[in-house]
ZAMARGU-4260 file (C-alpha; in steps of 0.2 Angstrom, whole numbers, plus 5000, padded with zeros to 4 digits):
<rodrens>
0) 5076/5097/4853 | 5069/5113/4861 | 5056/5112/4875 | 5040/5122/4871 | 5033/5130/4886
5) 5018/5139/4892 | 5017/5155/4902 | 5000/5160/4906 | 5001/5164/4925 | 4999/5183/4921
10) 5017/5185/4923 | 5025/5193/4908 | 5043/5189/4902 | 5056/5201/4907 | 5070/5198/4895
15) 5088/5205/4895 | 5098/5218/4887 | 5117/5212/4886 | 5125/5197/4878 | 5136/5182/4882
20) 5139/5176/4900 | 5135/5193/4907 | 5118/5191/4900 | 5115/5174/4906 | 5118/5180/4924
25) 5102/5190/4922 | 5091/5176/4916 | 5084/5175/4933 | 5073/5190/4928 | 5063/5178/4917
30) 5052/5165/4924 | 5050/5157/4907 | 5069/5156/4902 | 5074/5138/4899 | 5092/5134/4903
35) 5103/5123/4892 | 5104/5111/4907 | 5085/5109/4907 | 5085/5106/4888 | 5097/5092/4889
40) 5088/5084/4903 | 5072/5085/4892 | 5082/5076/4879 | 5089/5062/4889 | 5074/5059/4900
45) 5059/5062/4888 | 5052/5044/4891 | 5053/5044/4909 | 5046/5062/4911 | 5031/5057/4900
50) 5027/5043/4911 | 5028/5053/4927 | 5018/5067/4919 | 5005/5055/4914 | 5004/5049/4932
55) 5004/5066/4940 | 4992/5072/4927 | 4979/5059/4933 | 4981/5062/4951 | 4981/5081/4950
60) 4965/5081/4939 | 4957/5070/4952 | 4961/5082/4965 | 4956/5097/4954 | 4939/5089/4950
65) 4935/5092/4968 | 4942/5109/4970 | 4937/5116/4954 | 4922/5105/4949 | 4915/5118/4936
70) 4932/5119/4927 | 4934/5101/4924 | 4918/5099/4914 | 4927/5107/4899 | 4936/5094/4888
75) 4954/5095/4888 | 4960/5096/4870 | 4978/5095/4864 | 4988/5106/4853 | 4990/5099/4836
80) 5008/5095/4831 | 5005/5104/4815 | 5022/5113/4811 | 5038/5120/4818 | 5045/5137/4819
85) 5064/5141/4818 | 5074/5156/4818 | 5087/5168/4826 | 5086/5185/4835 | 5101/5196/4832
90) 5107/5213/4838 | 5106/5225/4823 | 5121/5235/4829 | 5134/5220/4828 | 5124/5206/4822
95) 5127/5195/4837 | 5113/5184/4844 | 5102/5191/4857 | 5101/5179/4872 | 5085/5176/4882
100) 5073/5185/4870 | 5055/5180/4872 | 5048/5173/4856 | 5029/5170/4857 | 5015/5166/4844
105) 5004/5181/4846 | 4987/5177/4853 | 4992/5160/4860 | 5002/5154/4875 | 5015/5145/4864
110) 5033/5152/4866 | 5051/5150/4870 | 5067/5159/4873 | 5082/5161/4862 | 5098/5152/4867
115) 5116/5158/4869 | 5117/5161/4851 | 5100/5169/4848 | 5092/5154/4840 | 5075/5147/4844
120) 5064/5133/4840 | 5045/5132/4843 | 5036/5115/4840 | 5017/5111/4839 | 5013/5127/4830
125) 4995/5126/4822 | 4996/5126/4803 | 4990/5143/4798 | 4996/5161/4796 | 5004/5166/4813
130) 5009/5182/4820 | 5026/5180/4829 | 5032/5193/4842 | 5049/5195/4850 | 5052/5206/4866
135) 5067/5209/4878 | 5071/5222/4890 | 5083/5235/4882 | 5077/5232/4864 | 5062/5238/4854
140) 5049/5224/4852 | 5046/5217/4834 | 5033/5206/4825 | 5032/5196/4809 | 5018/5187/4800
145) 5023/5169/4794 | 5014/5155/4786 | 5016/5138/4795 | 5012/5123/4785 | 5006/5106/4791
150) 5021/5096/4795 | 5033/5109/4789 | 5046/5120/4796 | 5044/5139/4794 | 5059/5150/4796
155) 5059/5168/4803 | 5073/5179/4809 | 5072/5195/4819 | 5084/5210/4820 | 5082/5220/4835
160) 5087/5238/4839 | 5092/5243/4857 | 5080/5255/4865 | 5075/5263/4882 | 5069/5251/4895
165) 5052/5260/4895 | 5049/5256/4877 | 5052/5238/4878 | 5041/5234/4893 | 5028/5221/4893
170) 5012/5224/4903 | 4999/5212/4911 | 4988/5222/4923 | 4979/5233/4910 | 4969/5219/4902
175) 4974/5204/4913 | 4985/5197/4900 | 5001/5201/4892 | 5002/5217/4880 | 5017/5226/4873
180) 5020/5244/4878 | 5013/5251/4862 | 4997/5241/4863 | 4992/5246/4881 | 4975/5256/4881
185) 4977/5264/4898 | 4992/5272/4907 | 5003/5259/4915 | 5020/5261/4923 | 5032/5246/4926
190) 5046/5245/4939 | 5059/5232/4934 | 5069/5220/4945 | 5084/5231/4942 | 5076/5246/4949
195) 5069/5236/4964 | 5086/5230/4968 | 5094/5248/4968 | 5092/5249/4987 | 5095/5234/4999
200) 5079/5228/5008 | 5067/5239/4999 | 5049/5241/5004 | 5034/5244/4992 | 5033/5263/4995
205) 5051/5266/4991 | 5050/5256/4975 | 5035/5266/4967 | 5037/5283/4976 | 5045/5291/4960
210) 5032/5285/4948 | 5023/5300/4940 | 5006/5303/4948 | 5010/5293/4963 | 5010/5302/4980
215) 5015/5294/4997 | 5011/5301/5014 | 5020/5293/5028 | 5020/5297/5047 | 5035/5287/5052
220) 5040/5269/5055 | 5026/5256/5052 | 5012/5267/5061 | 5003/5274/5046 | 5005/5277/5027
225) 4994/5281/5012 | 4997/5280/4994 | 4987/5290/4981 | 4987/5288/4962 | 4981/5304/4953
230) 4974/5312/4969 | 4963/5297/4973 | 4963/5298/4992 | 4969/5308/5006 | 4979/5304/5022
235) 4966/5299/5034 | 4967/5286/5048 | 4983/5279/5041 | 4976/5273/5025 | 4957/5270/5029
240) 4947/5271/5013 | 4962/5269/5000 | 4956/5271/4982 | 4970/5260/4976 | 4970/5241/4976
245) 4985/5231/4978 | 4989/5213/4973 | 5003/5201/4975 | 5003/5188/4961 | 4985/5192/4958
250) 4979/5190/4976 | 4973/5205/4986 | 4983/5212/5000 | 4973/5227/5005 | 4968/5226/5023
255) 4949/5221/5022 | 4942/5231/5036 | 4950/5248/5031 | 4954/5245/5012 | 4971/5252/5016
260) 4989/5245/5013 | 5003/5248/5025 | 5015/5251/5010 | 5030/5253/5021 | 5027/5236/5028
265) 5028/5226/5012 | 5045/5219/5009 | 5051/5218/4991 | 5066/5206/4992 | 5056/5192/4983
270) 5048/5203/4970 | 5051/5202/4951 | 5043/5218/4946 | 5029/5230/4950 | 5015/5237/4938
275) 5005/5253/4942 | 4989/5254/4932 | 4981/5271/4933 | 4964/5277/4932 | 4946/5269/4933
280) 4951/5251/4936 | 4935/5244/4945 | 4929/5236/4929 | 4943/5223/4931 | 4948/5225/4950
285) 4932/5229/4959 | 4928/5241/4973 | 4942/5252/4978 | 4952/5253/4962 | 4946/5270/4958
290) 4963/5278/4957 | 4972/5263/4950 | 4980/5246/4955 | 4997/5241/4961 | 5002/5224/4955
295) 5017/5215/4963 | 5024/5199/4955 | 5035/5187/4965 | 5050/5180/4957 | 5054/5162/4952
300) 5072/5156/4947 | 5076/5147/4931 | 5089/5137/4940 | 5096/5132/4957 | 5102/5147/4967
305) 5106/5152/4984 | 5106/5171/4989 | 5109/5181/5004 | 5112/5199/5009 | 5116/5210/5024
310) 5116/5229/5025 | 5117/5242/5039 | 5117/5260/5041 | 5113/5275/5053 | 5103/5291/5053
315) 5114/5307/5053 | 5111/5321/5066 | 5098/5334/5062 | 5103/5352/5059 | 5111/5362/5073
320) 5095/5371/5077 | 5086/5355/5082 | 5085/5352/5101 | 5076/5336/5101 | 5079/5326/5117
325) 5078/5309/5107 | 5093/5314/5096 | 5104/5322/5110 | 5120/5312/5109 | 5112/5297/5101
330) 5114/5289/5084 | 5100/5277/5078 | 5105/5262/5068 | 5096/5250/5056 | 5101/5233/5050
335) 5093/5222/5037 | 5097/5204/5031 | 5089/5191/5020 | 5093/5173/5014 | 5084/5163/5001
340) 5085/5147/4990 | 5076/5143/4974 | 5077/5130/4960 | 5069/5124/4944 | 5070/5105/4943
345) 5059/5097/4930 | 5041/5102/4932 | 5044/5110/4949 | 5049/5128/4952 | 5051/5136/4969
350) 5057/5151/4979 | 5059/5153/4997 | 5065/5169/5005 | 5067/5175/5023 | 5070/5194/5028
355) 5074/5202/5044 | 5074/5220/5048 | 5078/5230/5064 | 5078/5249/5064 | 5081/5260/5079
360) 5070/5273/5071 | 5075/5291/5067 | 5061/5299/5078 | 5056/5295/5096 | 5046/5279/5097
365) 5048/5275/5078 | 5058/5259/5080 | 5053/5244/5069 | 5056/5226/5069 | 5051/5215/5054
370) 5052/5196/5050 | 5045/5191/5033 | 5044/5174/5024 | 5039/5172/5006 | 5036/5155/4997
375) 5031/5153/4979 | 5030/5136/4970 | 5024/5131/4953 | 5021/5113/4947 | 5018/5110/4929
380) 5005/5095/4928 | 5008/5093/4910 | 5011/5104/4895 | 4994/5112/4896 | 4991/5115/4915
385) 4999/5120/4931 | 4997/5124/4949 | 5005/5139/4957 | 5006/5143/4976 | 5009/5160/4982
390) 5011/5163/5001 | 5019/5175/5013 | 5019/5178/5032 | 5025/5194/5040 | 5026/5200/5058
395) 5031/5218/5063 | 5033/5227/5079 | 5035/5245/5080 | 5033/5261/5090 | 5016/5270/5088
400) 5021/5288/5083 | 5012/5304/5087 | 5015/5321/5080 | 5029/5333/5085 | 5027/5343/5102
405) 5014/5357/5102 | 5005/5368/5114 | 4986/5371/5114 | 4980/5388/5119 | 4963/5397/5119
410) 4961/5414/5111 | 4944/5422/5116 | 4931/5421/5112 | 4931/5404/5103 | 4948/5400/5095
415) 4959/5386/5099 | 4977/5388/5093 | 4990/5374/5091 | 5008/5380/5092 | 5021/5367/5087
420) 5039/5367/5094 | 5049/5364/5078 | 5065/5364/5088 | 5060/5347/5094 | 5053/5339/5078
425) 5060/5322/5082 | 5051/5321/5099 | 5033/5316/5102 | 5018/5327/5106 | 5017/5321/5124
430) 5027/5309/5135 | 5011/5299/5137 | 5015/5292/5119 | 5033/5286/5122 | 5028/5269/5126
435) 5014/5266/5113 | 5017/5251/5102 | 5009/5243/5086 | 5011/5225/5081 | 5005/5217/5065
440) 5003/5200/5057 | 4999/5198/5039 | 4998/5182/5029 | 4992/5176/5012 | 4990/5158/5005
445) 4984/5158/4987 | 4982/5144/4975 | 4981/5147/4956 | 4976/5133/4943 | 4979/5137/4925
450) 4973/5125/4911 | 4975/5128/4892 | 4959/5120/4887 | 4962/5122/4869 | 4973/5134/4858
455) 4959/5147/4859 | 4953/5144/4877 | 4962/5145/4894 | 4955/5144/4912 | 4963/5153/4927
460) 4955/5148/4944 | 4961/5153/4961 | 4956/5152/4979 | 4965/5162/4993 | 4965/5166/5012
465) 4972/5181/5020 | 4974/5185/5039 | 4977/5202/5045 | 4979/5206/5063 | 4983/5224/5070
470) 4985/5229/5088 | 4989/5245/5096 | 4995/5245/5115 | 4992/5262/5122 | 4998/5260/5140
475) 5009/5245/5146 | 5011/5253/5163 | 5001/5248/5179 | 4994/5266/5181 | 4982/5276/5170
480) 4989/5288/5157 | 4981/5305/5152 | 4984/5317/5138 | 4991/5329/5140 | 5001/5322/5154
485) 5001/5339/5162 | 4983/5346/5162 | 4980/5363/5156 | 4969/5376/5165 | 4956/5376/5151
490) 4954/5358/5146 | 4961/5347/5160 | 4964/5330/5153 | 4958/5327/5135 | 4960/5308/5134
495) 4963/5294/5147 | 4970/5277/5144 | 4968/5264/5157 | 4982/5252/5161 | 4983/5239/5147
500) 4972/5249/5136 | 4973/5243/5118 | 4964/5242/5101 | 4964/5227/5090 | 4957/5221/5073
505) 4957/5203/5068 | 4952/5200/5050 | 4950/5183/5040 | 4946/5184/5021 | 4941/5169/5011
510) 4940/5172/4992 | 4939/5163/4975 | 4938/5167/4957 | 4937/5160/4940 | 4943/5168/4923
515) 4940/5162/4906 | 4951/5169/4892 | 4943/5165/4875 | 4951/5170/4858 | 4935/5169/4848
520) 4943/5174/4831 | 4956/5186/4825 | 4945/5201/4829 | 4938/5197/4847 | 4946/5190/4863
525) 4934/5188/4877 | 4938/5188/4895 | 4924/5181/4908 | 4927/5182/4926 | 4918/5178/4943
530) 4925/5184/4960 | 4919/5183/4978 | 4925/5184/4996 | 4919/5184/5013 | 4927/5195/5027
535) 4925/5191/5045 | 4931/5205/5057 | 4933/5205/5076 | 4937/5223/5082 | 4938/5234/5096
540) 4937/5249/5084 | 4926/5245/5070 | 4910/5236/5075 | 4891/5240/5073 | 4888/5237/5092
545) 4896/5248/5105 | 4907/5238/5117 | 4917/5242/5132 | 4935/5246/5130 | 4945/5231/5125
550) 4930/5221/5121 | 4928/5214/5103 | 4913/5217/5092 | 4910/5206/5076 | 4904/5210/5059
555) 4904/5201/5042 | 4905/5208/5024 | 4901/5199/5008 | 4907/5204/4991 | 4903/5196/4974
560) 4907/5201/4956 | 4906/5196/4938 | 4914/5204/4923 | 4916/5202/4904 | 4929/5210/4893
565) 4931/5210/4874 | 4947/5215/4865 | 4940/5220/4848 | 4952/5223/4834 | 4942/5235/4824
570) 4955/5238/4811 | 4973/5235/4807 | 4980/5248/4819 | 4964/5251/4830 | 4960/5240/4845
575) 4946/5243/4857 | 4945/5236/4875 | 4926/5235/4880 | 4923/5230/4899 | 4909/5229/4911
580) 4908/5223/4929 | 4895/5221/4942 | 4899/5221/4960 | 4889/5219/4976 | 4894/5222/4994
585) 4884/5220/5010 | 4887/5219/5029 | 4877/5208/5041 | 4871/5222/5053 | 4856/5233/5052
590) 4859/5245/5066 | 4874/5254/5073 | 4875/5260/5092 | 4889/5272/5098 | 4893/5286/5110
595) 4892/5303/5102 | 4909/5310/5106 | 4906/5327/5097 | 4898/5335/5112 | 4902/5335/5131
600) 4886/5325/5134 | 4893/5309/5127 | 4876/5303/5123 | 4873/5285/5117 | 4864/5283/5101
605) 4857/5269/5090 | 4853/5272/5072 | 4848/5261/5057 | 4861/5258/5043 | 4854/5266/5028
610) 4865/5257/5015 | 4869/5240/5022 | 4870/5234/5004 | 4878/5243/4989 | 4880/5238/4972
615) 4887/5245/4956 | 4890/5243/4937 | 4907/5248/4931 | 4909/5250/4912 | 4925/5255/4903
620) 4929/5258/4885 | 4947/5260/4880 | 4955/5263/4863 | 4973/5260/4857 | 4978/5267/4840
625) 4995/5261/4834 | 4999/5275/4821 | 5016/5269/4818 | 5028/5255/4824 | 5035/5267/4837
630) 5019/5278/4840 | 5003/5274/4849 | 4988/5284/4855 | 4976/5279/4868 | 4960/5285/4876
635) 4947/5279/4888 | 4931/5282/4897 | 4925/5272/4912 | 4916/5272/4929 | 4922/5266/4945
640) 4915/5264/4962 | 4920/5261/4980 | 4909/5253/4994 | 4912/5261/5011 | 4924/5251/5021
645) 4920/5243/5038 | 4932/5256/5046 | 4923/5271/5038 | 4906/5264/5043 | 4909/5260/5061
650) 4925/5269/5067 | 4924/5275/5085 | 4942/5275/5092 | 4957/5280/5082 | 4970/5282/5095
655) 4974/5300/5096 | 4957/5305/5090 | 4940/5299/5094 | 4927/5294/5080 | 4909/5293/5077
660) 4901/5280/5065 | 4890/5287/5051 | 4875/5275/5048 | 4870/5286/5032 | 4887/5283/5023
665) 4884/5277/5005 | 4895/5271/4991 | 4906/5283/4980 | 4907/5283/4961 | 4919/5291/4949
670) 4918/5294/4930 | 4935/5295/4922 | 4942/5301/4905 | 4959/5299/4899 | 4970/5302/4883
675) 4988/5298/4881 | 5002/5295/4869 | 5017/5284/4869 | 5031/5289/4857 | 5048/5280/4854
680) 5058/5294/4845 | 5073/5283/4842 | 5081/5268/4850 | 5087/5279/4864 | 5072/5290/4868
685) 5054/5286/4873 | 5041/5298/4880 | 5024/5294/4888 | 5011/5308/4890 | 4994/5307/4897
690) 4980/5319/4903 | 4965/5313/4914 | 4949/5320/4921 | 4941/5311/4936 | 4923/5317/4942
695) 4919/5310/4959 | 4902/5309/4966 | 4898/5306/4984 | 4917/5306/4988 | 4920/5299/5006
700) 4931/5310/5016 | 4934/5312/5035 | 4928/5328/5043 | 4930/5335/5061 | 4913/5336/5069
705) 4919/5341/5086 | 4907/5354/5095 | 4917/5356/5111 | 4934/5363/5115 | 4937/5350/5128
710) 4939/5337/5114 | 4947/5347/5099 | 4945/5333/5086 | 4931/5321/5084 | 4929/5315/5066
715) 4918/5304/5055 | 4917/5300/5037 | 4904/5308/5026 | 4900/5309/5007 | 4905/5325/4999
720) 4893/5328/4985 | 4905/5331/4971 | 4924/5333/4967 | 4934/5335/4951 | 4952/5330/4949
725) 4961/5333/4932 | 4979/5333/4928 | 4994/5329/4916 | 5008/5316/4918 | 5024/5315/4908
730) 5038/5302/4908 | 5053/5303/4898 | 5066/5289/4897 | 5083/5292/4888 | 5097/5280/4886
735) 5110/5289/4874 | 5123/5275/4876 | 5126/5259/4886 | 5134/5269/4899 | 5121/5282/4903
740) 5102/5282/4906 | 5090/5296/4912 | 5072/5296/4918 | 5062/5312/4921 | 5044/5312/4927
745) 5032/5326/4931 | 5014/5327/4936 | 5002/5342/4938 | 4985/5340/4947 | 4970/5351/4950
750) 4959/5344/4964 | 4943/5354/4968 | 4929/5350/4980 | 4915/5356/4969 | 4902/5355/4983
755) 4912/5366/4995 | 4902/5376/5007 | 4909/5387/5021 | 4905/5382/5038 | 4918/5369/5044
760) 4930/5380/5054 | 4944/5367/5052 | 4943/5366/5033 | 4939/5384/5031 | 4956/5389/5038
765) 4965/5382/5024 | 4974/5393/5011 | 4962/5386/4998 | 4947/5378/5007 | 4940/5372/4990
770) 4956/5362/4987 | 4954/5343/4991 | 4965/5339/5006 | 4982/5331/5004 | 4983/5333/4985
775) 4999/5341/4979 | 4998/5352/4964 | 5015/5347/4957 | 5026/5332/4959 | 5041/5327/4950
780) 5056/5315/4949 | 5072/5313/4940 | 5086/5300/4940 | 5102/5297/4931 | 5113/5281/4930
785) 5131/5280/4925 | 5139/5263/4921 | 5156/5269/4924 | 5163/5252/4921 | 5156/5235/4918
790) 5156/5232/4937 | 5153/5249/4944 | 5136/5259/4942 | 5132/5276/4950 | 5114/5282/4952
795) 5107/5298/4958 | 5088/5302/4960 | 5077/5316/4966 | 5059/5318/4971 | 5049/5334/4972
800) 5032/5337/4980 | 5024/5355/4980 | 5017/5362/4996 | 5000/5356/5000 | 4986/5369/4999
805) 4974/5360/5011 | 4975/5348/5025 | 4962/5342/5037 | 4968/5344/5055 | 4981/5358/5060
810) 4975/5371/5047 | 4979/5390/5046 | 4977/5403/5032 | 4995/5404/5027 | 4999/5386/5026
815) 5012/5387/5039 | 5020/5370/5043 | 5010/5361/5030 | 5017/5345/5022 | 5026/5346/5005
820) 5037/5359/4997 | 5053/5349/4997 | 5066/5341/4985 | 5075/5326/4992 | 5090/5318/4983
825) 5098/5301/4985 | 5114/5293/4978 | 5118/5275/4975 | 5134/5266/4971 | 5134/5248/4966
830) 5150/5238/4963 | 5151/5220/4957 | 5166/5212/4966 | 5165/5195/4957 | 5153/5184/4948
835) 5143/5181/4964 | 5146/5196/4976 | 5141/5214/4974 | 5142/5229/4987 | 5132/5245/4988
840) 5134/5262/4996 | 5119/5273/4998 | 5116/5291/5005 | 5098/5295/5006 | 5092/5313/5008
845) 5109/5320/5004 | 5105/5338/5009 | 5098/5333/5026 | 5082/5341/5021 | 5069/5343/5035
850) 5052/5340/5028 | 5035/5332/5031 | 5024/5321/5020 | 5010/5321/5033 | 5004/5334/5045
855) 5017/5337/5059 | 5026/5321/5056 | 5044/5325/5053 | 5051/5314/5039 | 5069/5305/5039
860) 5084/5316/5037 | 5100/5311/5030 | 5105/5292/5032 | 5120/5281/5026 | 5119/5263/5021
865) 5131/5250/5016 | 5126/5232/5010 | 5133/5216/5002 | 5123/5204/4992 | 5129/5186/4987
870) 5121/5175/4974 | 5127/5157/4970
</rodrens>
């Protein structure tokens, strides 16, 4: 007897590429894979389990009727036990069975996985003509049409050819349900579990930094980081106003008050895979998804497992010309460890993982400490419905890093010059910053309920709560601190921090959503959704009412949305994805009061908020034309929007710099166009090419509005009238044989402020003032992996970012000391000592390249790392 399972949690199967026992070891990549042990348990305990399921089903439905009243009004219909499907999946090279391949009745949630010999059985298949799909990583997907008779058994066999990983990917995020790579209508990249595990204790920024079109700007440590997709945002305020939404198992992880994500702070030890959906994604994901979406999917084991790992390393010395006091006769170290347990026992599947990280920091005051717990649990109520809990709790403590040292001088009649001391790039701008620290607490509890109401209709309902707390301590001493610590003859002291001075944000977000997936007929698949959340913020930085230092102000934001999508099969090879979404966002304040720091007078002001409530309609039309079994073309048009964040509306203190609220700030919108092609030239080569054009209207960017030399930088956020970003992305994947694999990615971007007018002294000093700040024109990546033996693999990868043409703070006409203009290369060796033990050796930044991703923040030089991983 083969157990028929349902996998509708938005988590696509990730099958395997090798055979025999070596393949079985990788089955933990698939949350749907049914082990032989579980099959035997089902055979011997059918009667007992049916009784327990009946009891559990009654109790859980009673609870769910309270939590999801609207969902239980629908009748629960059963799949008819109409027919059976049997067959075998084999490798066309040697005819051996392919273990763990996903076999699914297309358009339904009925499926199974092949056993050790490649055989499969699917029961309760509706009696009619069915399309059967088979997919597994490392093989080209295949489909067949088969007629299933009432009470009869239909036989269908598949022969698969090995191919590149990219060609065998399954994507969820593009349409909010599973699609194979050739059917996706918008550009999407997938980072597999194997890629995530290349480096011990990876963070989210490390996992996706080599994806074409993705650019990451990091200051250092956990202080600030920003990620842009296709030039969607700049480096401002450490991620304020990010135009990329991030989700963990479908639940939002962007910080509500800023919209940003501290990408360096998201540990990936419990992740199964990551999807990066590019382009105008607001139609499904709402405000902020203008550049795209990053979806992280947590893992669940398919059998009992205990895993643990430890790694350690150090940062190498900088080049001989560096005289940083921090690195004088000192070697900073870093340590990481994790331990986890998981199991699948009957209808319960869970995973619990704890991670600890301790890093001395490669720069002065860039030390970091992380404690992270992730727990995921799934309970199958019966064959048609389940509950899934996703949760994590993360605490971090780190130094709050400033720029490298520099001297401010005055050049008559009105020029201020900043002269950096590059011989001390690993020190801080002033000793006053040496004791600044930042602490964070991030937590998520999300509950997901899925019910297959019929063979054509499924329901996905979710509730969630997030907690984000962020605190910067500027002065832990008993005396006041000033910047600069030694006053200059022109300025005196620019900033003053009293003893115990701090800034803190405490944000609670309560959200819920319901999604209905309805297969109307063979031509239309409709998706209906409703989402909403409430954000409560207590902040010393972002509040509509001016408060004294260290006093919290409060503000609330409400967001609501509804959307509908139709996947329309227009012809045999042509499919359209038609989507539209309505969003509304509002704050509970009508006025903003603040101190105007842009002048020496420091005048208090109170002004009316002009756009306290904003809304938008976001449509999208996406087409996919599958010209051949190995060739597809895609094209899309869509509109996205982003409501101004609470930080952009009300910012008044950002640590090093002061800010002014902007009560006139309005939403920004974008119209996006894209065309693309995916081609699998052979089983060994696949290529993805896309071209895009994004027109922004009322783009929100930071600007320096200081009118006094005594306070050189005072910023606020304003709407730039128009901007245009267009570009081309390519991704080539080659696997000539089982021993070698190569990947090459390149992206070109042209980013212009169409409404640029001279007059801002800071921006005008850029080499190209019309170029949008922090958008690199060229980026690229390359990697090569050699499986030298069955136990030893060697990988090298490189990342290239061209020099920036425009920045927003320390500008000069020649672009001297601008970020970018670097190639960084890494090397990784992994050796499988035994069935349960593997070791790794890593050298990051082999050439010890001295470079920056953010203005005047030196990036890490060369480092060495060794790790050991155990799994039982």
